[in-house]
KOLPA-862114 format. One record per atom (N, C-alpha, C, CB): residue in three letters; chain; atom name; z, y, x. Coordinates in steps of 0.02 Angstrom, whole numbers, plus 50000, padded with zeros to 5 digits. Glycine has a CB too. Layout:
BEGIN
@aa->ala | ch->A | at->CA | pz->Z | py->Y | px->X
...
This chain:
BEGIN
@aa->unk | ch->A | at->N | pz->52855 | py->51677 | px->47131
@aa->unk | ch->A | at->CA | pz->52893 | py->51635 | px->47085
@aa->unk | ch->A | at->C | pz->52857 | py->51569 | px->47075
@aa->unk | ch->A | at->CB | pz->52903 | py->51671 | px->47017
@aa->unk | ch->A | at->N | pz->52893 | py->51515 | px->47076
@aa->unk | ch->A | at->CA | pz->52864 | py->51449 | px->47064
@aa->unk | ch->A | at->C | pz->52868 | py->51432 | px->46990
@aa->unk | ch->A | at->CB | pz->52900 | py->51396 | px->47105
@aa->unk | ch->A | at->N | pz->52830 | py->51382 | px->46972
@aa->unk | ch->A | at->CA | pz->52831 | py->51359 | px->46903
@aa->unk | ch->A | at->C | pz->52896 | py->51323 | px->46888
@aa->unk | ch->A | at->CB | pz->52771 | py->51314 | px->46888
@aa->unk | ch->A | at->N | pz->52917 | py->51326 | px->46826
@aa->unk | ch->A | at->CA | pz->52976 | py->51290 | px->46804
@aa->unk | ch->A | at->C | pz->52964 | py->51216 | px->46810
@aa->unk | ch->A | at->CB | pz->52995 | py->51309 | px->46731
@aa->unk | ch->A | at->N | pz->53016 | py->51178 | px->46826
@aa->unk | ch->A | at->CA | pz->53007 | py->51106 | px->46833
@aa->unk | ch->A | at->C | pz->53007 | py->51071 | px->46766
@aa->unk | ch->A | at->CB | pz->53061 | py->51077 | px->46878
@aa->unk | ch->A | at->N | pz->53032 | py->51105 | px->46714
@aa->unk | ch->A | at->CA | pz->53033 | py->51075 | px->46647
@aa->unk | ch->A | at->C | pz->52976 | py->51101 | px->46604
@aa->unk | ch->A | at->CB | pz->53100 | py->51089 | px->46613
@aa->unk | ch->A | at->N | pz->52946 | py->51055 | px->46566
@aa->unk | ch->A | at->CA | pz->52892 | py->51073 | px->46522
@aa->unk | ch->A | at->C | pz->52919 | py->51095 | px->46454
@aa->unk | ch->A | at->CB | pz->52843 | py->51015 | px->46514
@aa->unk | ch->A | at->N | pz->52883 | py->51141 | px->46424
@aa->unk | ch->A | at->CA | pz->52899 | py->51163 | px->46357
@aa->unk | ch->A | at->C | pz->52842 | py->51138 | px->46313
@aa->unk | ch->A | at->CB | pz->52908 | py->51241 | px->46352
@aa->unk | ch->A | at->N | pz->52859 | py->51105 | px->46259
@aa->unk | ch->A | at->CA | pz->52808 | py->51076 | px->46215
@aa->unk | ch->A | at->C | pz->52796 | py->51123 | px->46156
@aa->unk | ch->A | at->CB | pz->52829 | py->51006 | px->46191
@aa->unk | ch->A | at->N | pz->52732 | py->51136 | px->46144
@aa->unk | ch->A | at->CA | pz->52713 | py->51179 | px->46088
@aa->unk | ch->A | at->C | pz->52654 | py->51146 | px->46051
@aa->unk | ch->A | at->CB | pz->52693 | py->51251 | px->46112
@aa->unk | ch->A | at->N | pz->52647 | py->51166 | px->45988
@aa->unk | ch->A | at->CA | pz->52591 | py->51141 | px->45947
@aa->unk | ch->A | at->C | pz->52545 | py->51200 | px->45932
@aa->unk | ch->A | at->CB | pz->52616 | py->51108 | px->45881
@aa->unk | ch->A | at->N | pz->52481 | py->51191 | px->45947
@aa->unk | ch->A | at->CA | pz->52431 | py->51241 | px->45931
@aa->unk | ch->A | at->C | pz->52372 | py->51206 | px->45899
@aa->unk | ch->A | at->CB | pz->52408 | py->51281 | px->45995
@aa->unk | ch->A | at->N | pz->52357 | py->51226 | px->45839
@aa->unk | ch->A | at->CA | pz->52299 | py->51199 | px->45802
@aa->unk | ch->A | at->C | pz->52303 | py->51123 | px->45796
@aa->unk | ch->A | at->CB | pz->52234 | py->51219 | px->45836
@aa->unk | ch->A | at->N | pz->52364 | py->51098 | px->45786
@aa->unk | ch->A | at->CA | pz->52373 | py->51027 | px->45775
@aa->unk | ch->A | at->C | pz->52379 | py->50985 | px->45838
@aa->unk | ch->A | at->CB | pz->52318 | py->51001 | px->45735
@aa->unk | ch->A | at->N | pz->52370 | py->51017 | px->45896
@aa->unk | ch->A | at->CA | pz->52374 | py->50980 | px->45959
@aa->unk | ch->A | at->C | pz->52438 | py->51001 | px->45996
@aa->unk | ch->A | at->CB | pz->52312 | py->50994 | px->46003
@aa->unk | ch->A | at->N | pz->52468 | py->50953 | px->46030
@aa->unk | ch->A | at->CA | pz->52528 | py->50968 | px->46068
@aa->unk | ch->A | at->C | pz->52509 | py->50983 | px->46140
@aa->unk | ch->A | at->CB | pz->52578 | py->50909 | px->46065
@aa->unk | ch->A | at->N | pz->52541 | py->51036 | px->46167
@aa->unk | ch->A | at->CA | pz->52529 | py->51056 | px->46236
@aa->unk | ch->A | at->C | pz->52596 | py->51057 | px->46273
@aa->unk | ch->A | at->CB | pz->52494 | py->51126 | px->46240
@aa->unk | ch->A | at->N | pz->52595 | py->51035 | px->46335
@aa->unk | ch->A | at->CA | pz->52653 | py->51037 | px->46378
@aa->unk | ch->A | at->C | pz->52642 | py->51094 | px->46428
@aa->unk | ch->A | at->CB | pz->52664 | py->50967 | px->46414
@aa->unk | ch->A | at->N | pz->52685 | py->51145 | px->46425
@aa->unk | ch->A | at->CA | pz->52676 | py->51205 | px->46465
@aa->unk | ch->A | at->C | pz->52730 | py->51209 | px->46518
@aa->unk | ch->A | at->CB | pz->52677 | py->51267 | px->46420
@aa->unk | ch->A | at->N | pz->52709 | py->51222 | px->46580
@aa->unk | ch->A | at->CA | pz->52756 | py->51237 | px->46634
@aa->unk | ch->A | at->C | pz->52743 | py->51309 | px->46654
@aa->unk | ch->A | at->CB | pz->52747 | py->51188 | px->46695
@aa->unk | ch->A | at->N | pz->52797 | py->51349 | px->46653
@aa->unk | ch->A | at->CA | pz->52788 | py->51420 | px->46667
@aa->unk | ch->A | at->C | pz->52854 | py->51452 | px->46688
@aa->unk | ch->A | at->CB | pz->52761 | py->51457 | px->46606
@aa->unk | ch->A | at->N | pz->52850 | py->51509 | px->46721
@aa->unk | ch->A | at->CA | pz->52909 | py->51548 | px->46737
@aa->unk | ch->A | at->C | pz->52934 | py->51586 | px->46676
@aa->unk | ch->A | at->CB | pz->52895 | py->51597 | px->46795
@aa->unk | ch->A | at->N | pz->52892 | py->51591 | px->46626
@aa->unk | ch->A | at->CA | pz->52910 | py->51627 | px->46565
@aa->unk | ch->A | at->C | pz->52961 | py->51587 | px->46526
@aa->unk | ch->A | at->CB | pz->52847 | py->51640 | px->46521
@aa->unk | ch->A | at->N | pz->53008 | py->51623 | px->46494
@aa->unk | ch->A | at->CA | pz->53061 | py->51588 | px->46458
@aa->unk | ch->A | at->C | pz->53033 | py->51551 | px->46397
@aa->unk | ch->A | at->CB | pz->53114 | py->51638 | px->46436
@aa->unk | ch->A | at->N | pz->53069 | py->51500 | px->46376
@aa->unk | ch->A | at->CA | pz->53047 | py->51455 | px->46322
@aa->unk | ch->A | at->C | pz->53033 | py->51493 | px->46258
@aa->unk | ch->A | at->CB | pz->53099 | py->51402 | px->46310
@aa->unk | ch->A | at->N | pz->53076 | py->51540 | px->46240
@aa->unk | ch->A | at->CA | pz->53066 | py->51577 | px->46177
@aa->unk | ch->A | at->C | pz->53000 | py->51615 | px->46177
@aa->unk | ch->A | at->CB | pz->53125 | py->51625 | px->46166
@aa->unk | ch->A | at->N | pz->52984 | py->51646 | px->46234
@aa->unk | ch->A | at->CA | pz->52922 | py->51684 | px->46239
@aa->unk | ch->A | at->C | pz->52862 | py->51638 | px->46234
@aa->unk | ch->A | at->CB | pz->52919 | py->51724 | px->46304
@aa->unk | ch->A | at->N | pz->52864 | py->51582 | px->46268
@aa->unk | ch->A | at->CA | pz->52809 | py->51534 | px->46266
@aa->unk | ch->A | at->C | pz->52798 | py->51510 | px->46194
@aa->unk | ch->A | at->CB | pz->52822 | py->51473 | px->46312
@aa->unk | ch->A | at->N | pz->52852 | py->51495 | px->46159
@aa->unk | ch->A | at->CA | pz->52846 | py->51473 | px->46090
@aa->unk | ch->A | at->C | pz->52818 | py->51528 | px->46045
@aa->unk | ch->A | at->CB | pz->52914 | py->51449 | px->46063
@aa->unk | ch->A | at->N | pz->52838 | py->51589 | px->46056
@aa->unk | ch->A | at->CA | pz->52812 | py->51645 | px->46017
@aa->unk | ch->A | at->C | pz->52737 | py->51655 | px->46030
@aa->unk | ch->A | at->CB | pz->52850 | py->51710 | px->46033
@aa->unk | ch->A | at->N | pz->52717 | py->51648 | px->46093
@aa->unk | ch->A | at->CA | pz->52646 | py->51654 | px->46110
@aa->unk | ch->A | at->C | pz->52606 | py->51598 | px->46076
@aa->unk | ch->A | at->CB | pz->52636 | py->51652 | px->46187
@aa->unk | ch->A | at->N | pz->52632 | py->51538 | px->46079
@aa->unk | ch->A | at->CA | pz->52598 | py->51482 | px->46046
@aa->unk | ch->A | at->C | pz->52593 | py->51492 | px->45971
@aa->unk | ch->A | at->CB | pz->52636 | py->51416 | px->46061
@aa->unk | ch->A | at->N | pz->52645 | py->51518 | px->45940
@aa->unk | ch->A | at->CA | pz->52643 | py->51532 | px->45868
@aa->unk | ch->A | at->C | pz->52591 | py->51586 | px->45853
@aa->unk | ch->A | at->CB | pz->52712 | py->51555 | px->45843
@aa->unk | ch->A | at->N | pz->52587 | py->51636 | px->45896
@aa->unk | ch->A | at->CA | pz->52538 | py->51690 | px->45886
@aa->unk | ch->A | at->C | pz->52467 | py->51663 | px->45892
@aa->unk | ch->A | at->CB | pz->52549 | py->51746 | px->45938
@aa->unk | ch->A | at->N | pz->52455 | py->51623 | px->45944
@aa->unk | ch->A | at->CA | pz->52388 | py->51594 | px->45953
@aa->unk | ch->A | at->C | pz->52371 | py->51549 | px->45893
@aa->unk | ch->A | at->CB | pz->52385 | py->51553 | px->46019
@aa->unk | ch->A | at->N | pz->52418 | py->51509 | px->45872
@aa->unk | ch->A | at->CA | pz->52406 | py->51465 | px->45815
@aa->unk | ch->A | at->C | pz->52391 | py->51505 | px->45752
@aa->unk | ch->A | at->CB | pz->52468 | py->51420 | px->45803
@aa->unk | ch->A | at->N | pz->52428 | py->51559 | px->45741
@aa->unk | ch->A | at->CA | pz->52416 | py->51602 | px->45683
@aa->unk | ch->A | at->C | pz->52347 | py->51634 | px->45686
@aa->unk | ch->A | at->CB | pz->52470 | py->51657 | px->45678
@aa->unk | ch->A | at->N | pz->52325 | py->51654 | px->45745
@aa->unk | ch->A | at->CA | pz->52258 | py->51684 | px->45752
@aa->unk | ch->A | at->C | pz->52205 | py->51632 | px->45737
@aa->unk | ch->A | at->CB | pz->52249 | py->51712 | px->45824
@aa->unk | ch->A | at->N | pz->52215 | py->51571 | px->45761
@aa->unk | ch->A | at->CA | pz->52166 | py->51518 | px->45747
@aa->unk | ch->A | at->C | pz->52161 | py->51506 | px->45672
@aa->unk | ch->A | at->CB | pz->52186 | py->51452 | px->45783
@aa->unk | ch->A | at->N | pz->52218 | py->51502 | px->45639
@aa->unk | ch->A | at->CA | pz->52218 | py->51492 | px->45566
@aa->unk | ch->A | at->C | pz->52183 | py->51550 | px->45531
@aa->unk | ch->A | at->CB | pz->52290 | py->51484 | px->45540
@aa->unk | ch->A | at->N | pz->52198 | py->51611 | px->45553
@aa->unk | ch->A | at->CA | pz->52166 | py->51671 | px->45524
@aa->unk | ch->A | at->C | pz->52091 | py->51668 | px->45531
@aa->unk | ch->A | at->CB | pz->52194 | py->51735 | px->45557
@aa->unk | ch->A | at->N | pz->52067 | py->51652 | px->45591
@aa->unk | ch->A | at->CA | pz->51995 | py->51648 | px->45604
@aa->unk | ch->A | at->C | pz->51964 | py->51591 | px->45563
@aa->unk | ch->A | at->CB | pz->51980 | py->51638 | px->45679
@aa->unk | ch->A | at->N | pz->51998 | py->51536 | px->45560
@aa->unk | ch->A | at->CA | pz->51973 | py->51478 | px->45524
@aa->unk | ch->A | at->C | pz->51964 | py->51495 | px->45449
@aa->unk | ch->A | at->CB | pz->52020 | py->51418 | px->45532
@aa->unk | ch->A | at->N | pz->52011 | py->51533 | px->45422
@aa->unk | ch->A | at->CA | pz->52007 | py->51553 | px->45352
@aa->unk | ch->A | at->C | pz->51951 | py->51603 | px->45339
@aa->unk | ch->A | at->CB | pz->52073 | py->51582 | px->45329
@aa->unk | ch->A | at->N | pz->51932 | py->51642 | px->45390
@aa->unk | ch->A | at->CA | pz->51881 | py->51694 | px->45382
@aa->unk | ch->A | at->C | pz->51810 | py->51670 | px->45396
@aa->unk | ch->A | at->CB | pz->51897 | py->51751 | px->45426
@aa->unk | ch->A | at->N | pz->51804 | py->51613 | px->45429
@aa->unk | ch->A | at->CA | pz->51737 | py->51589 | px->45448
@aa->unk | ch->A | at->C | pz->51721 | py->51524 | px->45412
@aa->unk | ch->A | at->CB | pz->51732 | py->51579 | px->45524
@aa->unk | ch->A | at->N | pz->51657 | py->51511 | px->45408
@aa->unk | ch->A | at->CA | pz->51635 | py->51449 | px->45376
@aa->unk | ch->A | at->C | pz->51638 | py->51390 | px->45426
@aa->unk | ch->A | at->CB | pz->51564 | py->51457 | px->45349
@aa->unk | ch->A | at->N | pz->51642 | py->51406 | px->45490
@aa->unk | ch->A | at->CA | pz->51640 | py->51354 | px->45541
@aa->unk | ch->A | at->C | pz->51705 | py->51313 | px->45541
@aa->unk | ch->A | at->CB | pz->51630 | py->51386 | px->45610
@aa->unk | ch->A | at->N | pz->51696 | py->51249 | px->45547
@aa->unk | ch->A | at->CA | pz->51753 | py->51203 | px->45553
@aa->unk | ch->A | at->C | pz->51754 | py->51174 | px->45623
@aa->unk | ch->A | at->CB | pz->51750 | py->51147 | px->45500
@aa->unk | ch->A | at->N | pz->51709 | py->51197 | px->45666
@aa->unk | ch->A | at->CA | pz->51706 | py->51174 | px->45735
@aa->unk | ch->A | at->C | pz->51768 | py->51202 | px->45771
@aa->unk | ch->A | at->CB | pz->51640 | py->51196 | px->45770
@aa->unk | ch->A | at->N | pz->51812 | py->51158 | px->45792
@aa->unk | ch->A | at->CA | pz->51876 | py->51179 | px->45823
@aa->unk | ch->A | at->C | pz->51865 | py->51221 | px->45885
@aa->unk | ch->A | at->CB | pz->51917 | py->51117 | px->45840
@aa->unk | ch->A | at->N | pz->51816 | py->51204 | px->45925
@aa->unk | ch->A | at->CA | pz->51802 | py->51242 | px->45986
@aa->unk | ch->A | at->C | pz->51780 | py->51313 | px->45970
@aa->unk | ch->A | at->CB | pz->51750 | py->51207 | px->46029
@aa->unk | ch->A | at->N | pz->51734 | py->51319 | px->45922
@aa->unk | ch->A | at->CA | pz->51710 | py->51385 | px->45903
@aa->unk | ch->A | at->C | pz->51766 | py->51428 | px->45874
@aa->unk | ch->A | at->CB | pz->51652 | py->51379 | px->45853
@aa->unk | ch->A | at->N | pz->51807 | py->51398 | px->45833
@aa->unk | ch->A | at->CA | pz->51863 | py->51434 | px->45803
@aa->unk | ch->A | at->C | pz->51911 | py->51457 | px->45858
@aa->unk | ch->A | at->CB | pz->51900 | py->51391 | px->45751
@aa->unk | ch->A | at->N | pz->51925 | py->51414 | px->45906
@aa->unk | ch->A | at->CA | pz->51970 | py->51431 | px->45962
@aa->unk | ch->A | at->C | pz->51941 | py->51488 | px->46004
@aa->unk | ch->A | at->CB | pz->51983 | py->51369 | px->46006
@aa->unk | ch->A | at->N | pz->51875 | py->51485 | px->46017
@aa->unk | ch->A | at->CA | pz->51843 | py->51538 | px->46056
@aa->unk | ch->A | at->C | pz->51845 | py->51604 | px->46018
@aa->unk | ch->A | at->CB | pz->51770 | py->51520 | px->46074
@aa->unk | ch->A | at->N | pz->51832 | py->51602 | px->45953
@aa->unk | ch->A | at->CA | pz->51835 | py->51663 | px->45912
@aa->unk | ch->A | at->C | pz->51906 | py->51691 | px->45911
@aa->unk | ch->A | at->CB | pz->51811 | py->51650 | px->45840
@aa->unk | ch->A | at->N | pz->51955 | py->51649 | px->45908
@aa->unk | ch->A | at->CA | pz->52025 | py->51671 | px->45909
@aa->unk | ch->A | at->C | pz->52040 | py->51703 | px->45977
@aa->unk | ch->A | at->CB | pz->52074 | py->51613 | px->45895
@aa->unk | ch->A | at->N | pz->52017 | py->51671 | px->46031
@aa->unk | ch->A | at->CA | pz->52027 | py->51699 | px->46098
@aa->unk | ch->A | at->C | pz->51994 | py->51767 | px->46105
@aa->unk | ch->A | at->CB | pz->52000 | py->51650 | px->46151
@aa->unk | ch->A | at->N | pz->51934 | py->51774 | px->46078
@aa->unk | ch->A | at->CA | pz->51899 | py->51839 | px->46079
@aa->unk | ch->A | at->C | pz->51938 | py->51891 | px->46040
@aa->unk | ch->A | at->CB | pz->51828 | py->51832 | px->46050
@aa->unk | ch->A | at->N | pz->51965 | py->51871 | px->45984
@aa->unk | ch->A | at->CA | pz->52005 | py->51917 | px->45943
@aa->unk | ch->A | at->C | pz->52066 | py->51941 | px->45981
@aa->unk | ch->A | at->CB | pz->52025 | py->51883 | px->45878
@aa->unk | ch->A | at->N | pz->52101 | py->51894 | px->46012
@aa->unk | ch->A | at->CA | pz->52162 | py->51911 | px->46050
@aa->unk | ch->A | at->C | pz->52144 | py->51954 | px->46111
@aa->unk | ch->A | at->CB | pz->52198 | py->51846 | px->46073
@aa->unk | ch->A | at->N | pz->52089 | py->51937 | px->46145
@aa->unk | ch->A | at->CA | pz->52068 | py->51977 | px->46203
@aa->unk | ch->A | at->C | pz->52049 | py->52048 | px->46181
@aa->unk | ch->A | at->CB | pz->52008 | py->51943 | px->46238
@aa->unk | ch->A | at->N | pz->52018 | py->52054 | px->46122
@aa->unk | ch->A | at->CA | pz->52001 | py->52120 | px->46095
@aa->unk | ch->A | at->C | pz->52064 | py->52162 | px->46083
@aa->unk | ch->A | at->CB | pz->51962 | py->52114 | px->46030
@aa->unk | ch->A | at->N | pz->52116 | py->52130 | px->46057
@aa->unk | ch->A | at->CA | pz->52180 | py->52164 | px->46046
@aa->unk | ch->A | at->C | pz->52209 | py->52187 | px->46113
@aa->unk | ch->A | at->CB | pz->52230 | py->52118 | px->46010
@aa->unk | ch->A | at->N | pz->52206 | py->52143 | px->46163
@aa->unk | ch->A | at->CA | pz->52232 | py->52159 | px->46230
@aa->unk | ch->A | at->C | pz->52195 | py->52220 | px->46259
@aa->unk | ch->A | at->CB | pz->52225 | py->52099 | px->46276
@aa->unk | ch->A | at->N | pz->52128 | py->52220 | px->46255
@aa->unk | ch->A | at->CA | pz->52090 | py->52275 | px->46283
@aa->unk | ch->A | at->C | pz->52106 | py->52340 | px->46247
@aa->unk | ch->A | at->CB | pz->52015 | py->52260 | px->46277
@aa->unk | ch->A | at->N | pz->52114 | py->52337 | px->46181
@aa->unk | ch->A | at->CA | pz->52132 | py->52397 | px->46142
@aa->unk | ch->A | at->C | pz->52201 | py->52423 | px->46164
@aa->unk | ch->A | at->CB | pz->52132 | py->52380 | px->46067
@aa->unk | ch->A | at->N | pz->52248 | py->52379 | px->46172
@aa->unk | ch->A | at->CA | pz->52315 | py->52399 | px->46194
@aa->unk | ch->A | at->C | pz->52314 | py->52428 | px->46265
@aa->unk | ch->A | at->CB | pz->52363 | py->52340 | px->46191
@aa->unk | ch->A | at->N | pz->52274 | py->52399 | px->46308
@aa->unk | ch->A | at->CA | pz->52268 | py->52425 | px->46376
@aa->unk | ch->A | at->C | pz->52238 | py->52496 | px->46375
@aa->unk | ch->A | at->CB | pz->52224 | py->52378 | px->46420
@aa->unk | ch->A | at->N | pz->52189 | py->52507 | px->46333
@aa->unk | ch->A | at->CA | pz->52159 | py->52573 | px->46326
@aa->unk | ch->A | at->C | pz->52211 | py->52623 | px->46303
@aa->unk | ch->A | at->CB | pz->52100 | py->52572 | px->46277
@aa->unk | ch->A | at->N | pz->52250 | py->52605 | px->46253
@aa->unk | ch->A | at->CA | pz->52303 | py->52648 | px->46228
@aa->unk | ch->A | at->C | pz->52354 | py->52662 | px->46283
@aa->unk | ch->A | at->CB | pz->52337 | py->52616 | px->46166
@aa->unk | ch->A | at->N | pz->52372 | py->52611 | px->46320
@aa->unk | ch->A | at->CA | pz->52419 | py->52619 | px->46375
@aa->unk | ch->A | at->C | pz->52393 | py->52669 | px->46426
@aa->unk | ch->A | at->CB | pz->52433 | py->52551 | px->46409
@aa->unk | ch->A | at->N | pz->52330 | py->52661 | px->46446
@aa->unk | ch->A | at->CA | pz->52299 | py->52706 | px->46494
@aa->unk | ch->A | at->C | pz->52300 | py->52778 | px->46469
@aa->unk | ch->A | at->CB | pz->52228 | py->52685 | px->46510
@aa->unk | ch->A | at->N | pz->52284 | py->52787 | px->46404
@aa->unk | ch->A | at->CA | pz->52285 | py->52854 | px->46375
@aa->unk | ch->A | at->C | pz->52355 | py->52883 | px->46377
@aa->unk | ch->A | at->CB | pz->52259 | py->52852 | px->46302
@aa->unk | ch->A | at->N | pz->52405 | py->52842 | px->46361
@aa->unk | ch->A | at->CA | pz->52474 | py->52866 | px->46362
@aa->unk | ch->A | at->C | pz->52496 | py->52883 | px->46433
@aa->unk | ch->A | at->CB | pz->52521 | py->52813 | px->46333
@aa->unk | ch->A | at->N | pz->52474 | py->52843 | px->46481
@aa->unk | ch->A | at->CA | pz->52491 | py->52857 | px->46551
@aa->unk | ch->A | at->C | pz->52462 | py->52925 | px->46573
@aa->unk | ch->A | at->CB | pz->52465 | py->52801 | px->46598
@aa->unk | ch->A | at->N | pz->52400 | py->52939 | px->46552
@aa->unk | ch->A | at->CA | pz->52369 | py->53003 | px->46568
@aa->unk | ch->A | at->C | pz->52408 | py->53061 | px->46535
@aa->unk | ch->A | at->CB | pz->52295 | py->53004 | px->46545
@aa->unk | ch->A | at->N | pz->52427 | py->53051 | px->46473
@aa->unk | ch->A | at->CA | pz->52466 | py->53103 | px->46438
@aa->unk | ch->A | at->C | pz->52533 | py->53114 | px->46473
@aa->unk | ch->A | at->CB | pz->52478 | py->53083 | px->46365
@aa->unk | ch->A | at->N | pz->52565 | py->53061 | px->46495
@aa->unk | ch->A | at->CA | pz->52629 | py->53067 | px->46530
@aa->unk | ch->A | at->C | pz->52620 | py->53106 | px->46595
@aa->unk | ch->A | at->CB | pz->52659 | py->52997 | px->46544
@aa->unk | ch->A | at->N | pz->52567 | py->53091 | px->46631
@aa->unk | ch->A | at->CA | pz->52553 | py->53126 | px->46694
@aa->unk | ch->A | at->C | pz->52540 | py->53200 | px->46681
@aa->unk | ch->A | at->CB | pz->52493 | py->53094 | px->46731
@aa->unk | ch->A | at->N | pz->52503 | py->53216 | px->46629
@aa->unk | ch->A | at->CA | pz->52490 | py->53287 | px->46612
@aa->unk | ch->A | at->C | pz->52554 | py->53323 | px->46595
@aa->unk | ch->A | at->CB | pz->52440 | py->53292 | px->46553
@aa->unk | ch->A | at->N | pz->52597 | py->53290 | px->46557
@aa->unk | ch->A | at->CA | pz->52662 | py->53320 | px->46539
@aa->unk | ch->A | at->C | pz->52704 | py->53329 | px->46602
@aa->unk | ch->A | at->CB | pz->52699 | py->53276 | px->46488
@aa->unk | ch->A | at->N | pz->52703 | py->53281 | px->46647
@aa->unk | ch->A | at->CA | pz->52742 | py->53285 | px->46709
@aa->unk | ch->A | at->C | pz->52717 | py->53344 | px->46751
@aa->unk | ch->A | at->CB | pz->52737 | py->53219 | px->46749
@aa->unk | ch->A | at->N | pz->52652 | py->53353 | px->46755
@aa->unk | ch->A | at->CA | pz->52623 | py->53409 | px->46793
@aa->unk | ch->A | at->C | pz->52645 | py->53476 | px->46763
@aa->unk | ch->A | at->CB | pz->52546 | py->53404 | px->46795
@aa->unk | ch->A | at->N | pz->52641 | py->53481 | px->46697
@aa->unk | ch->A | at->CA | pz->52663 | py->53543 | px->46664
@aa->unk | ch->A | at->C | pz->52737 | py->53555 | px->46675
@aa->unk | ch->A | at->CB | pz->52648 | py->53539 | px->46588
@aa->unk | ch->A | at->N | pz->52776 | py->53503 | px->46673
@aa->unk | ch->A | at->CA | pz->52848 | py->53508 | px->46684
@aa->unk | ch->A | at->C | pz->52863 | py->53534 | px->46755
@aa->unk | ch->A | at->CB | pz->52883 | py->53440 | px->46672
@aa->unk | ch->A | at->N | pz->52826 | py->53506 | px->46805
@aa->unk | ch->A | at->CA | pz->52835 | py->53529 | px->46874
@aa->unk | ch->A | at->C | pz->52818 | py->53603 | px->46881
@aa->unk | ch->A | at->CB | pz->52793 | py->53486 | px->46922
@aa->unk | ch->A | at->N | pz->52764 | py->53624 | px->46848
@aa->unk | ch->A | at->CA | pz->52744 | py->53695 | px->46851
@aa->unk | ch->A | at->C | pz->52798 | py->53739 | px->46820
@aa->unk | ch->A | at->CB | pz->52676 | py->53705 | px->46816
@aa->unk | ch->A | at->N | pz->52825 | py->53718 | px->46764
@aa->unk | ch->A | at->CA | pz->52878 | py->53757 | px->46731
@aa->unk | ch->A | at->C | pz->52940 | py->53760 | px->46776
@aa->unk | ch->A | at->CB | pz->52896 | py->53726 | px->46662
@aa->unk | ch->A | at->N | pz->52958 | py->53703 | px->46806
@aa->unk | ch->A | at->CA | pz->53015 | py->53702 | px->46851
@aa->unk | ch->A | at->C | pz->53005 | py->53749 | px->46910
@aa->unk | ch->A | at->CB | pz->53028 | py->53630 | px->46877
@aa->unk | ch->A | at->N | pz->52944 | py->53748 | px->46938
@aa->unk | ch->A | at->CA | pz->52929 | py->53792 | px->46995
@aa->unk | ch->A | at->C | pz->52933 | py->53866 | px->46973
@aa->unk | ch->A | at->CB | pz->52859 | py->53777 | px->47023
@aa->unk | ch->A | at->N | pz->52908 | py->53880 | px->46914
@aa->unk | ch->A | at->CA | pz->52911 | py->53949 | px->46888
@aa->unk | ch->A | at->C | pz->52983 | py->53971 | px->46879
@aa->unk | ch->A | at->CB | pz->52873 | py->53954 | px->46822
@aa->unk | ch->A | at->N | pz->53024 | py->53927 | px->46851
@aa->unk | ch->A | at->CA | pz->53095 | py->53943 | px->46840
@aa->unk | ch->A | at->C | pz->53129 | py->53954 | px->46908
@aa->unk | ch->A | at->CB | pz->53131 | py->53886 | px->46801
@aa->unk | ch->A | at->N | pz->53116 | py->53910 | px->46956
@aa->unk | ch->A | at->CA | pz->53147 | py->53918 | px->47022
@aa->unk | ch->A | at->C | pz->53125 | py->53983 | px->47055
@aa->unk | ch->A | at->CB | pz->53128 | py->53859 | px->47067
@aa->unk | ch->A | at->N | pz->53062 | py->54002 | px->47047
@aa->unk | ch->A | at->CA | pz->53038 | py->54065 | px->47076
@aa->unk | ch->A | at->C | pz->53072 | py->54125 | px->47044
@aa->unk | ch->A | at->CB | pz->52962 | py->54070 | px->47067
@aa->unk | ch->A | at->N | pz->53087 | py->54120 | px->46980
@aa->unk | ch->A | at->CA | pz->53120 | py->54175 | px->46945
@aa->unk | ch->A | at->C | pz->53194 | py->54180 | px->46965
@aa->unk | ch->A | at->CB | pz->53114 | py->54166 | px->46869
@aa->unk | ch->A | at->N | pz->53224 | py->54124 | px->46982
@aa->unk | ch->A | at->CA | pz->53294 | py->54124 | px->47000
@aa->unk | ch->A | at->C | pz->53307 | py->54147 | px->47071
@aa->unk | ch->A | at->CB | pz->53323 | py->54055 | px->46990
@aa->unk | ch->A | at->N | pz->53256 | py->54141 | px->47113
@aa->unk | ch->A | at->CA | pz->53266 | py->54161 | px->47185
@aa->unk | ch->A | at->C | pz->53242 | py->54230 | px->47199
@aa->unk | ch->A | at->CB | pz->53231 | py->54113 | px->47231
């Protein structure tokens, strides 16, 4: 997929960014709002007013959320596979009883 030819403009932490992406405009704007909200949250929790440090802390926070969700996803995938294996065994048992 190629990048969209039109830019989508978003504001994050008071700065305007022009984004070109295959992602739809609504999603890009929601992501920008989320990032902006995280920056504001971190800024309110820390004494630092250094914009770069606040942005890095927000990025770390978001990355931490991503890693946690990936871990949960992996655990769910393992559970699904275990259930699928048990289901196959039950199906085989039922088929053996029917024949």
